[in-house]
Every structure is written in structure tokens, then in C-alpha cells.
C-alpha positions as a Markdown table, in Angstrom:
| # | Residue | x | y | z |
|---|---|---|---|---|
| 1 | Met | 102.3 | 210.5 | 32.2 |
| 2 | Asn | 100.9 | 209.2 | 29.2 |
| 3 | Asn | 98.5 | 206.2 | 29.8 |
| 4 | Ile | 100.4 | 203.3 | 29.1 |
| 5 | Asn | 103.2 | 204.5 | 31.6 |
| 6 | Ala | 100.3 | 205.5 | 34.6 |
| 7 | Asp | 98.5 | 201.7 | 33.9 |
| 8 | Lys | 102.1 | 200.3 | 34.4 |
| 9 | Leu | 102.5 | 202.5 | 37.5 |
| 10 | Lys | 99.2 | 201.3 | 38.6 |
| 11 | Arg | 100.1 | 197.8 | 38.5 |
| 12 | Lys | 103.4 | 198.7 | 40.1 |
| 13 | Ile | 101.7 | 200.0 | 43.1 |
| 14 | Gln | 98.9 | 197.4 | 43.5 |
| 15 | Lys | 101.7 | 194.9 | 43.0 |
| 16 | Ser | 103.6 | 196.2 | 45.9 |
| 17 | Ala | 100.4 | 197.0 | 48.3 |
| 18 | Arg | 99.6 | 193.7 | 47.9 |
| 19 | Glu | 103.7 | 192.4 | 48.8 |
| 20 | Leu | 103.2 | 194.8 | 51.8 |
| 21 | Gly | 100.2 | 193.1 | 53.6 |
| 22 | Phe | 97.3 | 195.3 | 52.1 |
| 23 | Asp | 94.7 | 193.0 | 51.2 |
| 24 | Val | 92.8 | 195.7 | 48.6 |
| 25 | Cys | 94.2 | 198.4 | 46.7 |
| 26 | Lys | 92.1 | 200.9 | 44.5 |
| 27 | Ile | 92.4 | 204.2 | 43.2 |
| 28 | Thr | 90.0 | 207.0 | 43.2 |
| 29 | Ser | 90.2 | 210.6 | 42.1 |
| 30 | Ala | 90.8 | 213.2 | 44.8 |
| 31 | Gln | 87.0 | 214.4 | 44.8 |
| 32 | Leu | 84.6 | 212.7 | 47.3 |
| 33 | Pro | 81.3 | 211.6 | 46.2 |
| 34 | His | 78.5 | 214.4 | 45.7 |
| 35 | Thr | 76.4 | 213.3 | 48.5 |
| 36 | Ala | 79.4 | 212.9 | 51.0 |
| 37 | Lys | 79.1 | 216.4 | 51.7 |
| 38 | Asp | 75.6 | 216.6 | 52.3 |
| 39 | Asn | 75.3 | 213.6 | 55.0 |
| 40 | Leu | 78.3 | 215.2 | 56.9 |
| 41 | Gln | 77.0 | 218.9 | 56.9 |
| 42 | Thr | 73.1 | 217.1 | 58.2 |
| 43 | Phe | 75.6 | 214.8 | 60.9 |
| 44 | Val | 76.6 | 218.3 | 61.8 |
| 45 | Asp | 73.6 | 219.9 | 61.6 |
| 46 | Lys | 71.7 | 217.4 | 64.1 |
| 47 | Ser | 74.4 | 217.7 | 66.3 |
| 48 | Tyr | 75.1 | 213.6 | 65.9 |
| 49 | His | 78.7 | 214.3 | 66.3 |
| 50 | Gly | 78.6 | 215.0 | 70.0 |
| 51 | Ser | 81.8 | 216.4 | 71.9 |
| 52 | Met | 83.9 | 215.6 | 68.6 |
| 53 | Ser | 83.9 | 218.9 | 67.8 |
| 54 | Trp | 87.1 | 218.6 | 65.5 |
| 55 | Ile | 84.7 | 217.1 | 62.6 |
| 56 | Glu | 82.9 | 220.7 | 62.7 |
| 57 | Asp | 86.1 | 222.1 | 63.1 |
| 58 | Thr | 87.5 | 220.7 | 60.2 |
| 59 | Leu | 84.2 | 220.6 | 57.7 |
| 60 | Val | 85.3 | 222.3 | 55.0 |
| 61 | Arg | 88.8 | 220.2 | 54.4 |
| 62 | Arg | 87.1 | 217.1 | 55.2 |
| 63 | Thr | 84.8 | 217.8 | 52.4 |
| 64 | Asn | 87.4 | 218.5 | 49.7 |
| 65 | Pro | 89.7 | 216.7 | 49.5 |
| 66 | Arg | 91.8 | 219.4 | 47.4 |
| 67 | Lys | 91.4 | 221.9 | 50.9 |
| 68 | Leu | 93.2 | 219.5 | 53.0 |
| 69 | Trp | 96.0 | 219.0 | 50.2 |
| 70 | Gln | 95.8 | 221.0 | 47.2 |
| 71 | Gly | 98.4 | 219.0 | 45.4 |
| 72 | Ala | 95.7 | 216.1 | 45.1 |
| 73 | Asn | 95.3 | 214.8 | 42.0 |
| 74 | Ser | 94.5 | 210.9 | 42.5 |
| 75 | Val | 94.0 | 208.9 | 46.1 |
| 76 | Ile | 95.0 | 204.9 | 46.9 |
| 77 | Met | 92.7 | 203.8 | 49.0 |
| 78 | Leu | 94.3 | 200.8 | 50.8 |
| 79 | Ala | 92.1 | 198.4 | 53.5 |
| 80 | Met | 93.6 | 195.1 | 55.8 |
| 81 | Asn | 91.4 | 192.7 | 57.1 |
| 82 | Tyr | 91.6 | 192.5 | 61.1 |
| 83 | Gly | 88.7 | 189.8 | 60.5 |
| 84 | Ser | 89.0 | 187.6 | 63.7 |
| 85 | Glu | 88.5 | 183.9 | 64.0 |
| 86 | Ile | 86.1 | 184.5 | 67.5 |
| 87 | Asn | 82.2 | 186.0 | 66.9 |
| 88 | Pro | 82.3 | 189.0 | 69.2 |
| 89 | Leu | 78.5 | 188.7 | 69.5 |
| 90 | Glu | 79.2 | 185.6 | 71.7 |
| 91 | Gln | 81.1 | 187.5 | 74.1 |
| 92 | Met | 77.9 | 189.4 | 75.2 |
| 93 | Glu | 76.6 | 185.7 | 77.5 |
| 94 | Ser | 79.9 | 186.6 | 79.3 |
| 95 | Lys | 79.0 | 189.2 | 82.0 |
| 96 | Asn | 82.3 | 188.4 | 84.2 |
| 97 | Ser | 84.0 | 189.5 | 81.0 |
| 98 | Gly | 85.2 | 192.7 | 79.3 |
| 99 | Ala | 84.2 | 192.9 | 75.8 |
| 100 | Ile | 86.9 | 194.9 | 73.9 |
| 101 | Ser | 86.5 | 196.0 | 70.0 |
| 102 | Ile | 88.0 | 193.4 | 68.0 |
| 103 | Tyr | 89.9 | 196.0 | 66.3 |
| 104 | Ala | 91.2 | 197.4 | 69.9 |
| 105 | Arg | 92.7 | 193.9 | 70.5 |
| 106 | Asn | 96.7 | 194.0 | 69.7 |
| 107 | Arg | 99.1 | 196.7 | 68.1 |
| 108 | Asp | 97.1 | 200.1 | 67.3 |
| 109 | Tyr | 96.5 | 199.9 | 63.8 |
| 110 | His | 97.3 | 203.4 | 63.3 |
| 111 | Asp | 100.8 | 202.5 | 63.9 |
| 112 | Ile | 101.0 | 199.6 | 61.3 |
| 113 | Val | 99.1 | 200.6 | 58.7 |
| 114 | Lys | 100.8 | 204.1 | 58.6 |
| 115 | Gly | 104.3 | 202.5 | 58.4 |
| 116 | Lys | 103.4 | 200.1 | 55.5 |
| 117 | Leu | 102.2 | 203.5 | 53.8 |
| 118 | Lys | 104.8 | 205.4 | 54.2 |
| 119 | Ile | 107.1 | 202.4 | 52.7 |
| 120 | Leu | 103.9 | 202.3 | 49.7 |
| 121 | Ala | 104.8 | 206.2 | 49.0 |
| 122 | Gly | 108.1 | 205.8 | 48.7 |
| 123 | Lys | 107.9 | 203.1 | 46.5 |
| 124 | Leu | 106.0 | 206.1 | 44.6 |
| 125 | Val | 108.2 | 208.8 | 44.6 |
| 126 | Ser | 110.8 | 206.6 | 43.4 |
| 127 | Trp | 109.1 | 204.9 | 40.3 |
| 128 | Ser | 107.2 | 208.3 | 39.6 |
| 129 | Pro | 108.0 | 212.0 | 39.8 |
| 130 | Cys | 105.1 | 212.9 | 42.3 |
| 131 | Asp | 104.4 | 214.4 | 45.5 |
| 132 | Val | 102.5 | 212.6 | 47.9 |
| 133 | Lys | 101.1 | 212.2 | 51.4 |
| 134 | Val | 100.0 | 209.5 | 53.6 |
| 135 | Phe | 96.6 | 209.4 | 56.0 |
| 136 | Val | 95.4 | 207.2 | 58.3 |
| 137 | Asp | 91.8 | 208.2 | 60.0 |
| 138 | Thr | 93.3 | 210.8 | 62.2 |
| 139 | Ala | 93.7 | 213.2 | 59.5 |
| 140 | Pro | 90.3 | 215.4 | 58.4 |
| 141 | Val | 90.1 | 212.5 | 55.6 |
| 142 | Met | 86.3 | 210.6 | 54.7 |
| 143 | Glu | 88.1 | 207.8 | 54.1 |
| 144 | Lys | 84.9 | 205.7 | 54.0 |
| 145 | Pro | 83.2 | 207.4 | 51.2 |
| 146 | Leu | 86.5 | 207.9 | 49.5 |
| 147 | Ala | 87.0 | 203.7 | 49.6 |
| 148 | Tyr | 82.9 | 203.3 | 48.2 |
| 149 | Lys | 84.2 | 205.8 | 45.1 |
| 150 | Ser | 87.4 | 203.6 | 44.7 |
| 151 | Gly | 85.5 | 200.3 | 44.5 |
| 152 | Leu | 86.5 | 198.8 | 47.7 |
| 153 | Gly | 83.4 | 198.3 | 49.2 |
| 154 | Trp | 80.3 | 200.7 | 50.1 |
| 155 | Gln | 78.8 | 201.9 | 53.4 |
| 156 | Gly | 76.1 | 200.0 | 54.9 |
| 157 | Lys | 73.4 | 201.3 | 56.6 |
| 158 | His | 75.4 | 201.1 | 60.1 |
| 159 | Thr | 77.2 | 203.9 | 57.7 |
| 160 | Asn | 80.7 | 201.3 | 58.1 |
| 161 | Leu | 82.1 | 200.1 | 55.0 |
| 162 | Val | 81.5 | 196.3 | 54.0 |
| 163 | Ser | 83.3 | 194.6 | 51.8 |
| 164 | Arg | 81.8 | 191.8 | 49.4 |
| 165 | Glu | 85.2 | 190.0 | 50.3 |
| 166 | Phe | 86.1 | 191.0 | 54.1 |
| 167 | Gly | 83.0 | 191.6 | 55.2 |
| 168 | Ser | 83.1 | 194.5 | 58.2 |
| 169 | Trp | 86.4 | 193.8 | 58.9 |
| 170 | Leu | 89.0 | 196.5 | 57.1 |
| 171 | Phe | 91.2 | 198.9 | 58.4 |
| 172 | Leu | 91.2 | 201.9 | 55.5 |
| 173 | Gly | 94.4 | 204.1 | 54.7 |
| 174 | Ser | 95.5 | 207.0 | 52.2 |
| 175 | Ile | 97.9 | 207.8 | 49.8 |
| 176 | Phe | 96.8 | 211.2 | 48.4 |
| 177 | Thr | 99.1 | 211.8 | 45.1 |
| 178 | Ser | 99.6 | 214.7 | 42.9 |
| 179 | Ala | 100.3 | 211.5 | 39.7 |
| 180 | Asn | 96.7 | 211.1 | 37.4 |
| 181 | Leu | 96.5 | 207.4 | 37.7 |
| 182 | Pro | 93.6 | 205.4 | 36.2 |
| 183 | Val | 90.6 | 205.2 | 38.6 |
| 184 | Asp | 88.3 | 202.2 | 39.8 |
| 185 | Cys | 84.6 | 202.2 | 39.3 |
| 186 | Glu | 83.2 | 202.7 | 42.2 |
| 187 | Glu | 81.1 | 199.5 | 44.5 |
| 188 | Thr | 77.3 | 199.5 | 44.3 |
| 189 | Asp | 75.3 | 198.8 | 47.5 |
| 190 | His | 74.6 | 195.2 | 48.5 |
| 191 | Cys | 72.7 | 196.1 | 51.8 |
| 192 | Gly | 69.2 | 194.9 | 50.0 |
| 193 | Asn | 66.2 | 195.4 | 52.8 |
| 194 | Cys | 68.5 | 193.9 | 55.3 |
| 195 | Gln | 68.2 | 195.7 | 58.2 |
| 196 | Ala | 69.9 | 193.9 | 61.1 |
| 197 | Cys | 73.3 | 195.9 | 61.5 |
| 198 | Leu | 70.1 | 198.8 | 62.6 |
| 199 | Glu | 67.7 | 196.3 | 64.4 |
| 200 | Ile | 70.6 | 194.9 | 66.7 |
| 201 | Cys | 71.9 | 198.1 | 68.1 |
| 202 | Pro | 71.7 | 198.1 | 72.0 |
| 203 | Thr | 71.0 | 202.0 | 71.9 |
| 204 | Lys | 69.1 | 202.5 | 69.0 |
| 205 | Ala | 72.1 | 204.7 | 67.8 |
| 206 | Phe | 70.5 | 204.6 | 64.0 |
| 207 | Pro | 67.4 | 207.3 | 63.6 |
| 208 | Ala | 67.7 | 206.0 | 60.1 |
| 209 | Pro | 69.1 | 203.5 | 57.6 |
| 210 | Tyr | 72.6 | 205.0 | 56.6 |
| 211 | Lys | 72.3 | 207.7 | 59.1 |
| 212 | Ile | 74.3 | 207.9 | 62.8 |
| 213 | Asp | 73.7 | 209.2 | 66.1 |
| 214 | Ala | 77.1 | 209.2 | 67.3 |
| 215 | Arg | 75.5 | 210.7 | 70.6 |
| 216 | Arg | 74.1 | 207.1 | 71.6 |
| 217 | Cys | 76.5 | 205.0 | 70.1 |
| 218 | Ile | 78.3 | 202.8 | 72.7 |
| 219 | Ser | 81.8 | 203.1 | 70.8 |
| 220 | Tyr | 81.5 | 206.6 | 71.1 |
| 221 | Leu | 80.2 | 206.6 | 75.0 |
| 222 | Thr | 83.3 | 204.1 | 76.1 |
| 223 | Ile | 86.0 | 206.0 | 73.5 |
| 224 | Glu | 84.5 | 209.8 | 73.0 |
| 225 | Asn | 83.0 | 210.6 | 75.4 |
| 226 | Lys | 84.9 | 212.0 | 78.7 |
| 227 | Gly | 82.2 | 212.4 | 80.9 |
| 228 | Pro | 79.6 | 210.2 | 82.7 |
| 229 | Ile | 78.3 | 207.5 | 80.8 |
| 230 | Pro | 74.6 | 208.7 | 80.9 |
| 231 | Pro | 72.4 | 206.5 | 82.7 |
| 232 | Glu | 69.6 | 205.8 | 79.7 |
| 233 | Phe | 73.0 | 204.1 | 78.3 |
| 234 | Arg | 74.4 | 201.9 | 81.2 |
| 235 | Ile | 72.4 | 198.9 | 81.1 |
| 236 | Ser | 72.3 | 198.4 | 77.6 |
| 237 | Met | 76.0 | 198.8 | 77.7 |
| 238 | Gly | 76.2 | 195.4 | 79.3 |
| 239 | Asn | 79.8 | 194.1 | 79.5 |
| 240 | Arg | 81.7 | 196.5 | 76.1 |
| 241 | Ile | 84.4 | 198.4 | 77.9 |
| 242 | Phe | 85.6 | 199.5 | 74.6 |
| 243 | Gly | 83.8 | 200.1 | 71.7 |
| 244 | Cys | 80.9 | 197.7 | 70.3 |
| 245 | Asp | 81.2 | 195.7 | 66.9 |
| 246 | Asp | 77.4 | 194.6 | 66.7 |
| 247 | Cys | 76.6 | 195.9 | 64.3 |
| 248 | Leu | 79.1 | 194.9 | 62.0 |
| 249 | Ala | 79.1 | 191.3 | 63.6 |
| 250 | Ile | 76.0 | 191.0 | 62.7 |
| 251 | Cys | 76.0 | 191.6 | 58.9 |
| 252 | Pro | 75.2 | 188.7 | 56.2 |
| 253 | Trp | 78.2 | 189.5 | 54.5 |
| 254 | Asn | 80.9 | 188.8 | 57.4 |
| 255 | Lys | 80.3 | 185.2 | 55.6 |
| 256 | Phe | 83.0 | 186.0 | 54.0 |
| 257 | Ala | 85.1 | 187.7 | 56.2 |
| 258 | Lys | 88.8 | 186.3 | 56.6 |
| 259 | Thr | 91.3 | 186.0 | 59.6 |
| 260 | Ala | 93.6 | 188.7 | 59.9 |
| 261 | Ser | 96.9 | 187.4 | 58.3 |
| 262 | Glu | 99.1 | 190.0 | 59.8 |
| 263 | Ile | 99.8 | 188.9 | 63.3 |
| 264 | Lys | 100.0 | 191.9 | 65.3 |
| 265 | Leu | 96.5 | 192.8 | 64.1 |
| 266 | Gln | 95.1 | 189.3 | 65.6 |
| 267 | Ser | 93.6 | 189.2 | 69.1 |
| 268 | Arg | 96.0 | 188.7 | 71.7 |
| 269 | Gly | 94.6 | 186.3 | 74.2 |
| 270 | Asp | 94.5 | 188.4 | 77.2 |
| 271 | Leu | 92.4 | 190.7 | 75.7 |
| 272 | Thr | 89.9 | 188.1 | 74.4 |
| 273 | Asn | 87.3 | 188.0 | 77.5 |
| 274 | Pro | 89.6 | 189.3 | 80.4 |
| 275 | Asp | 88.1 | 189.1 | 83.4 |
| 276 | Ile | 86.5 | 191.9 | 85.0 |
| 277 | Glu | 87.8 | 191.6 | 88.6 |
| 278 | Phe | 91.4 | 191.7 | 86.8 |
| 279 | Leu | 90.5 | 194.9 | 85.1 |
| 280 | Ile | 88.5 | 196.6 | 88.2 |
| 281 | Gln | 92.0 | 196.5 | 90.0 |
| 282 | Phe | 94.8 | 198.3 | 87.8 |
| 283 | Asp | 96.3 | 201.2 | 89.0 |
| 284 | Glu | 97.5 | 204.0 | 86.1 |
| 285 | Gln | 100.7 | 202.0 | 85.9 |
| 286 | Ile | 99.1 | 198.8 | 85.0 |
| 287 | Phe | 96.9 | 200.0 | 83.0 |
| 288 | Arg | 99.3 | 201.8 | 81.1 |
| 289 | Lys | 101.4 | 198.1 | 80.6 |
| 290 | Phe | 98.8 | 196.3 | 80.3 |
| 291 | Phe | 97.6 | 198.6 | 77.2 |
| 292 | Ser | 101.2 | 199.4 | 75.9 |
| 293 | Ala | 101.1 | 199.7 | 71.9 |
| 294 | Ser | 97.1 | 199.2 | 72.0 |
| 295 | Pro | 94.1 | 202.0 | 71.1 |
| 296 | Val | 92.9 | 201.1 | 74.5 |
| 297 | Lys | 95.7 | 202.9 | 76.4 |
| 298 | Arg | 94.2 | 206.4 | 74.4 |
| 299 | Ile | 91.6 | 206.6 | 76.4 |
| 300 | Gly | 93.1 | 206.9 | 79.7 |
| 301 | Arg | 92.7 | 204.9 | 83.2 |
| 302 | Asp | 90.3 | 206.6 | 84.6 |
| 303 | Arg | 87.7 | 206.5 | 81.8 |
| 304 | Phe | 88.8 | 202.6 | 81.0 |
| 305 | Ile | 87.8 | 202.1 | 84.8 |
| 306 | Arg | 84.4 | 204.3 | 84.3 |
| 307 | Asn | 83.3 | 201.6 | 81.9 |
| 308 | Val | 84.7 | 198.4 | 83.7 |
| 309 | Leu | 82.7 | 199.4 | 86.6 |
| 310 | Ile | 79.4 | 200.3 | 84.4 |
| 311 | Ala | 80.2 | 196.4 | 83.3 |
| 312 | Ala | 80.8 | 195.3 | 86.7 |
| 313 | Gly | 77.6 | 196.8 | 87.6 |
| 314 | Asn | 75.9 | 194.9 | 85.1 |
| 315 | Ser | 76.9 | 191.9 | 85.7 |
| 316 | Gly | 75.3 | 190.5 | 88.7 |
| 317 | Asn | 78.2 | 189.6 | 90.1 |
| 318 | Lys | 77.9 | 190.7 | 94.0 |
| 319 | Gly | 81.2 | 189.0 | 94.4 |
| 320 | Leu | 83.1 | 192.7 | 93.5 |
| 321 | Ile | 81.7 | 194.5 | 95.4 |
| 322 | Asn | 84.5 | 195.5 | 97.6 |
| 323 | Leu | 86.4 | 196.0 | 94.4 |
| 324 | Ile | 83.5 | 198.4 | 93.4 |
| 325 | Ile | 83.5 | 200.3 | 96.8 |
| 326 | Cys | 87.4 | 201.2 | 96.6 |
| 327 | His | 86.4 | 203.5 | 93.6 |
| 328 | Ile | 84.8 | 205.7 | 95.5 |
| 329 | Lys | 87.5 | 207.2 | 97.0 |
| 330 | Asp | 89.4 | 207.3 | 93.0 |
| 331 | Pro | 91.0 | 210.5 | 93.0 |
| 332 | Asp | 88.5 | 210.8 | 89.4 |
| 333 | Ser | 85.3 | 212.3 | 90.1 |
| 334 | Ile | 83.5 | 210.1 | 86.9 |
| 335 | Val | 85.2 | 207.0 | 88.7 |
| 336 | Arg | 83.7 | 207.6 | 91.7 |
| 337 | Gly | 80.4 | 208.5 | 90.3 |
| 338 | Ala | 80.3 | 205.0 | 88.1 |
| 339 | Ala | 81.3 | 203.2 | 91.5 |
| 340 | Val | 78.5 | 204.8 | 93.5 |
| 341 | Trp | 76.1 | 203.3 | 90.0 |
| 342 | Ala | 77.5 | 199.5 | 90.4 |
| 343 | Phe | 77.5 | 199.4 | 93.8 |
| 344 | Arg | 73.9 | 200.3 | 93.7 |
| 345 | Met | 73.2 | 198.1 | 90.7 |
| 346 | Leu | 74.3 | 194.7 | 92.6 |
| 347 | Ala | 73.7 | 195.6 | 96.4 |
| 348 | Asp | 70.9 | 194.9 | 98.6 |
| 349 | Asp | 69.4 | 196.9 | 101.1 |
| 350 | Asp | 71.3 | 195.4 | 104.2 |
| 351 | Gln | 74.8 | 195.7 | 102.6 |
| 352 | Val | 73.8 | 199.5 | 101.2 |
| 353 | Ala | 73.3 | 200.6 | 104.8 |
| 354 | Glu | 75.5 | 199.1 | 105.6 |
| 355 | Gln | 78.1 | 201.2 | 103.1 |
| 356 | Arg | 75.8 | 204.6 | 104.3 |
| 357 | Glu | 78.7 | 206.4 | 106.0 |
| 358 | Ile | 81.2 | 205.7 | 103.3 |
| 359 | Phe | 78.7 | 207.7 | 101.0 |
| 360 | Leu | 77.2 | 210.2 | 103.5 |
| 361 | Arg | 81.2 | 211.1 | 104.0 |
| 362 | His | 81.5 | 212.0 | 100.3 |
| 363 | Glu | 78.3 | 213.8 | 100.2 |
| 364 | Thr | 80.1 | 216.9 | 99.1 |
| 365 | Asp | 81.6 | 215.1 | 96.3 |
| 366 | Cys | 79.3 | 216.0 | 92.8 |
| 367 | Gly | 80.2 | 212.6 | 91.3 |
| 368 | Val | 79.3 | 210.7 | 94.0 |
| 369 | Arg | 76.2 | 212.8 | 95.5 |
| 370 | Asn | 74.4 | 212.7 | 91.5 |
| 371 | Glu | 74.8 | 209.5 | 91.5 |
| 372 | Trp | 73.4 | 208.6 | 94.9 |
| 373 | Ser | 70.2 | 211.0 | 94.0 |
| 374 | Tyr | 69.6 | 208.7 | 90.6 |
| 375 | His | 69.4 | 205.8 | 92.1 |
| 376 | His | 66.9 | 207.1 | 94.9 |
| 377 | Arg | 64.6 | 208.5 | 92.0 |
| 378 | Val | 64.6 | 205.3 | 90.2 |
| 379 | Asn | 64.7 | 202.3 | 92.7 |
């Protein structure tokens, strides 16, 4: 492929990407920035990845695109805006409602982005004799460093990608190809002296600028963490029941952000400030129906109810107590434990005395006993 044909092919790719609904399309080589491997190794060495063992298991492939696929020469980085008209920080004041991260308020972006990537990859193969592979988030691809290297944006102090045009609200996808395509220049860091994203974090998940301890991150705690929410983070969670947008939403570069043009990524009304009293009553069937095609569905009903119970305990709404007590008999021990915590957060001494027999009947239940003991120690 000569340079003229390569330039034309790049233009065709970028034009088609825009027609498919991608907001940005940049190209880089199948090599990571030299700092990416060291940063990830430090992240793993300090156990910042928590229970996400797949990060350590795929370290070699993750830090070298050609170890993931030997045939890769170029990487086409694509981004789709999912910005919302609603400022997620305003939802923190609505304590009787559950806050769901902006990205999860409609269809699962993996399905939407991957479908469009496959179409674009198919077009590329029809234009040029090359091999392709498409990736969206779930594969061991370090998308953010590749996006930075391609000029799509830079990794801010919160470690997430920031774009001068779209702020913090971009879904990423990539097409690895054997074609040798002209590359774009990498972006520069425009964070300056700003530390707003570090200062706003409710659980102090950033040990230093550009470093994150996922074990303290509310997104990790509510989504990836399969066990109980550690007691030291529960009050800080507030009403966040799936993910957290604080460090993204506070970024000054969001003043240039736009609302998502893809209708399947625009926030559903019933997933914006849903009422805790409504959510806390979900059984398995209702949960699966309500969150059909939503990213929330992947954590399962039990983890979701665990999160809702923490939000209920933080709500100050004593009217939720009877609904919370119902979960003391839940089949899942983690749900039962979260229910005890929520009950003790809302109940006065008389109500605790009235319900004492319920808890005593479950004193052999580790999930309940540990929570009950915890409250006796701190209250």
C-alpha cells in the first residue's frame, strides 16, 4: 500500500466512522506509550486492582497489543459521546433516589459500539486486503493509553480520558488491523494545576495524581466487588447504587461537552433518579425485566439490592424501615448483612428493641451476625 492510497484509506475510514455515529476517529500504531506498561505494573504491584484478577492474569497481553494479536500494525481508535443534559452531581442531593452512573442509563454500550465497529471493520476489509479485529472494553486492551497516543484525548489526573471537545463522556472502541495506516499525533495533557477530580472523590480513591486505588472507588465497590461493601465506605457512598461520576462530572473540560446524539445512549427517564422505595422491592424477575439490555443487569439482583440497601441506610428516610426488614430474610447473606446495616442506620432504640427477636433468630447467620456486632461496636 503506497502512501497516497494509505491516506485515502484513512480518510474513507474516518468519513465512514462519522456516518456510523462515532464522534471521533483517530489512528495510531499498535504500540503503547512507554509509560503505560510501568503504570499498569505499579497498579498491580500495589494491589490497586482489588479482586479484578483478570488484570494481572492478562498483564503481558494487556501491555503489548502485538501480544494480543501478532498481526496488528495499526489501531483505529473510535469514540462515541454519551454526554447527558443532566449534571450527575445534582443527584447527590436527592437522598430518596438512587444515583446510577450516566453511562448505564440506557442500552449497554458494549453492544452498540461493537455493532458499529464490526460494520466499519467490514468496510475496511472491502476497501483494502487486510485483517481486522474489533475490541470494546472487555478484551485486554489498554484503550485509554492508545486513545491518548492517537490524539483522541489525554488521561486526566483521575486516570480517565478527557477530550477538549467532549469532556469526560466518551465510550471507546478499537479496530486492530494489519494495514499500515498514517498515524495521528498524540494529545497533550491539559489538566494544568487543576485537582478538582482528586478533591471531590468521596472515598479518596486517588493516592496521587494519575493514580487510582480501585479498592476505594465507588464504581468498583458497587459493580466489581462481589462481597459486602466495606463499612468505612458505606456512608461516603451516599445514594450511589451503580457507579460514580463525581470525578468525571467535576472536570472543567465538560463545559465543551455535548449531549449524546445516539438515542440508545441518551438517559432513560426511569433510570434518572429512580426512587429507592421502588428499587428496594425488586425480586429477581423484576430486576431482570427493569434492567433488560442495561449494563446494570450484569451485576445481578443481589449486588444491586446490596447497593440499594446502603443508599436506603444513608437516606434518613425512616419510612423505608419495614421494606429493609424484609431483606433480613433474603436468601443472599450479603443482602441480609446490608439490610442489618441499613436498619441500624435508620432505627431508633425502641425500633431496635422491637426487632431484636428477628435478629436473634438469625444470630447463626454470619452475614447478619457480623453486621449486628459491628453496630454494637461503633454505636
